[in-house]
MILUMRO-486124 format. One record per residue (C-alpha): x, y, z. Coordinates in steps of 0.02 Angstrom, whole numbers, padded with zeros to 5 digits, always signed. Layout:
BEGIN
XYZ/...
***
This chain:
BEGIN
+00554+01093+00112/+00657+01085-00047/+00645+00898-00053/+00453+00899-00051/+00437+01044-00175/+00568+00966-00293/+00491+00792-00291/+00650+00719-00211/+00538+00648-00072/+00384+00552-00125/+00229+00584-00020/+00118+00455-00105/+00190+00298-00023/+00148+00372+00149/-00029+00408+00091/-00045+00234+00022/-00005+00159+00192/-00136+00266+00272/-00264+00215+00141/-00214+00033+00157/-00256+00034+00343/-00419+00124+00312/-00474-00006+00185/-00422-00148+00302/-00533-00079+00439/-00677-00053+00320/-00661-00231+00252/-00663-00301+00431/-00810-00194+00481/-00906-00247+00325/-00866-00430+00355/-00926-00420+00537/-01084-00333+00478/-01113-00467+00349/-01085-00604+00476/-01213-00527+00597/-01341-00516+00454/-01352-00704+00439/-01218-00737+00310/-01087-00808+00427/-00988-00916+00307/-00997-00791+00163/-00949-00649+00276/-00803-00742+00348/-00730-00801+00184/-00770-00638+00098/-00674-00544+00233/-00526-00660+00220/-00516-00653+00029/-00547-00465+00029/-00406-00437+00154/-00285-00540+00048/-00342-00459-00113/-00323-00282-00039/-00147-00322+00023/-00099-00390-00151/-00165-00240-00241/-00076-00113-00127/+00086-00214-00141/+00076-00205-00331/+00055-00017-00321/+00198+00000-00197/+00314-00096-00315/+00319+00055-00432/+00375+00167-00289/+00504+00047-00228/+00575+00031-00405/+00591+00218-00406/+00683+00216-00237/+00805+00082-00295/+00839+00170-00458/+00879+00328-00361/+01002+00235-00254/+01087+00155-00407/+01101+00330-00484/+01173+00402-00327/+01302+00258-00312/+01352+00272-00495/+01378+00461-00472/+01491+00425-00320/+01588+00294-00418/+01614+00410-00566/+01692+00545-00455/
***
């Protein structure tokens, strides 16, 4: 409990993964809906490009959290080396 309250453990990356999968499902459902409404080619390519774009955007956001994790590891290792 202390880790969560003291911000030692980041909750946002877990939430981001959940949101990522929700957006992926919504994109696929929207693409299928578009394809059944007579826009087969636009729906297909729109779905593909939207899935790729969504993945890239979420990866860019997650880089900030990964950088924080790596900096924490470096700090922990430098503290151990200093002792």
